[in-house]
RODO-2510 file (C-alpha; in nm, 4 decimals, decimal comma):
residues 118
     n   res          X          Y          Z
     1     m     0,0000     0,0000     0,0000
     2     p     0,1392     0,3435    -0,0850
     3     v     0,2627     0,5451     0,2118
     4     e     0,0370     0,8430     0,1321
     5     r    -0,2726     0,6245     0,1448
     6     q    -0,1740     0,4744     0,4772
     7     e    -0,1068     0,8214     0,6186
     8     r    -0,4548     0,9345     0,5086
     9     i    -0,6088     0,6267     0,6699
    10     n    -0,4153     0,6917     0,9923
    11     a    -0,5320     1,0555     0,9970
    12     l    -0,8921     0,9506     0,9276
    13     l    -0,8855     0,6981     1,2119
    14     r    -0,7209     0,9463     1,4512
    15     r    -0,9902     1,2048     1,3797
    16     s    -1,2741     0,9502     1,4078
    17     i    -1,1472     0,8125     1,7381
    18     a    -1,0906     1,1590     1,8864
    19     e    -1,4429     1,2674     1,7873
    20     a    -1,6012     0,9465     1,9194
    21     l    -1,4428     0,9473     2,2661
    22     p    -1,6689     1,2180     2,4166
    23     r    -1,9781     1,0376     2,2798
    24     i    -1,8733     0,7033     2,4250
    25     f    -1,7808     0,8380     2,7695
    26     m    -2,0598     1,0976     2,7887
    27     s    -2,2398     0,9204     3,0725
    28     d    -1,9220     0,8244     3,2599
    29     d    -1,8570     1,0949     3,5199
    30     k    -1,5237     0,9365     3,6155
    31     i    -1,3618     1,0014     3,2761
    32     d    -1,2475     1,3494     3,1775
    33     t    -1,2406     1,3160     2,7997
    34     g    -1,0801     1,6590     2,7715
    35     a    -0,7679     1,5125     2,9301
    36     i    -0,7354     1,2395     2,6656
    37     t    -0,5473     1,3345     2,3507
    38     v    -0,5244     1,0976     2,0561
    39     l    -0,1737     1,1669     1,9296
    40     d    -0,1251     0,9093     1,6578
    41     v    -0,2723     0,6040     1,4920
    42     m    -0,0476     0,3535     1,3182
    43     t    -0,2276     0,0920     1,1119
    44     a    -0,0666    -0,2286     0,9950
    45     h    -0,0121    -0,2613     0,6206
    46     n    -0,2994    -0,5098     0,5956
    47     l    -0,5315    -0,2708     0,7909
    48     r    -0,6248    -0,5451     1,0384
    49     n    -0,4642    -0,3861     1,3455
    50     a    -0,4010    -0,0316     1,4611
    51     t    -0,2043     0,1094     1,7512
    52     v    -0,3576     0,4248     1,8984
    53     t    -0,1132     0,6422     2,0925
    54     v    -0,2855     0,8533     2,3566
    55     s    -0,1735     1,0995     2,6186
    56     i    -0,3630     1,1675     2,9398
    57     f    -0,2886     1,5118     3,0789
    58     g    -0,3180     1,5368     3,4542
    59     h    -0,4965     1,2546     3,6361
    60     e    -0,1606     1,0877     3,7084
    61     g    -0,3096     0,8453     3,9572
    62     e    -0,5976     0,7473     3,7302
    63     r    -0,4106     0,6756     3,4079
    64     g    -0,4419     0,3004     3,4544
    65     t    -0,8183     0,3348     3,4919
    66     y    -0,8364     0,5558     3,1833
    67     m    -0,6362     0,3067     2,9762
    68     s    -0,8516     0,0200     3,0987
    69     k    -1,1688     0,2062     3,0011
    70     l    -1,0214     0,2918     2,6608
    71     s    -0,9365    -0,0745     2,6031
    72     h    -1,2889    -0,1750     2,7021
    73     a    -1,4317     0,0873     2,4641
    74     a    -1,2275    -0,0454     2,1703
    75     g    -1,5193    -0,2537     2,0433
    76     e    -1,7533     0,0444     2,0423
    77     l    -1,4880     0,2567     1,8709
    78     q    -1,4431    -0,0140     1,6069
    79     r    -1,8194    -0,0135     1,5424
    80     i    -1,8135     0,3654     1,5008
    81     i    -1,5158     0,3411     1,2645
    82     n    -1,6951     0,0712     1,0661
    83     r    -2,0050     0,2890     1,0387
    84     e    -1,8344     0,6223     0,9620
    85     c    -1,5235     0,5225     0,7659
    86     k    -1,5885     0,3129     0,4613
    87     m    -1,2973     0,0714     0,4787
    88     k    -1,2514    -0,2836     0,3596
    89     y    -1,1382    -0,3913     0,7067
    90     t    -1,2039    -0,2352     1,0429
    91     p    -0,8788    -0,2498     1,2364
    92     r    -0,8591    -0,4003     1,5819
    93     l    -0,7521    -0,1174     1,8136
    94     r    -0,4761    -0,1332     2,0737
    95     f    -0,4143     0,1679     2,2986
    96     v    -0,0682     0,2787     2,4116
    97     l    -0,0056     0,5515     2,6676
    98     t     0,2668     0,8100     2,6169
    99     d     0,3640     1,0961     2,8414
   100     s     0,5089     1,3165     2,5671
   101     i     0,2634     1,6017     2,6264
   102     a     0,3411     1,6041     2,9995
   103     k     0,7139     1,6053     2,9213
   104     g     0,6672     1,8907     2,6759
   105     d     0,4640     2,0849     2,9314
   106     h     0,7380     2,0299     3,1881
   107     v     1,0059     2,1583     2,9473
   108     l     0,7978     2,4667     2,8670
   109     d     0,7482     2,5290     3,2388
   110     l     1,1236     2,5058     3,2941
   111     l     1,1890     2,7478     3,0083
   112     n     0,9349     2,9943     3,1450
   113     h     1,1034     2,9954     3,4834
   114     l     1,4587     3,0499     3,3600
   115     d     1,6166     3,3734     3,4699
   116     i     1,7842     3,4877     3,1489
   117     p     1,9345     3,8359     3,1517
   118     e     1,8364     4,0576     2,8618
***
């Protein structure tokens, strides 16, 4: 499969998943969907599997719970993808947590607090 096509599919899936998360967790008061950021989606070449990289800002002690709920919602997300994205195969989703946004925020905080003479 050409790389451009796979990149378009990854972007389509990332957008669909990010838009679907608030709908899925609307009734769950324990999940702050604003804290979940879908950073990247990497589909396999055969489109059967996809790895979804997410970041959870804040909620350090609850990240395990968030990831568990995301994993449990994978089936519902796959149904939404199947309904909204006309694809030959609906990929099986696997969620991976990264702390890159928290690291970036920490670096920006350090830079803001540097005492640099003019």
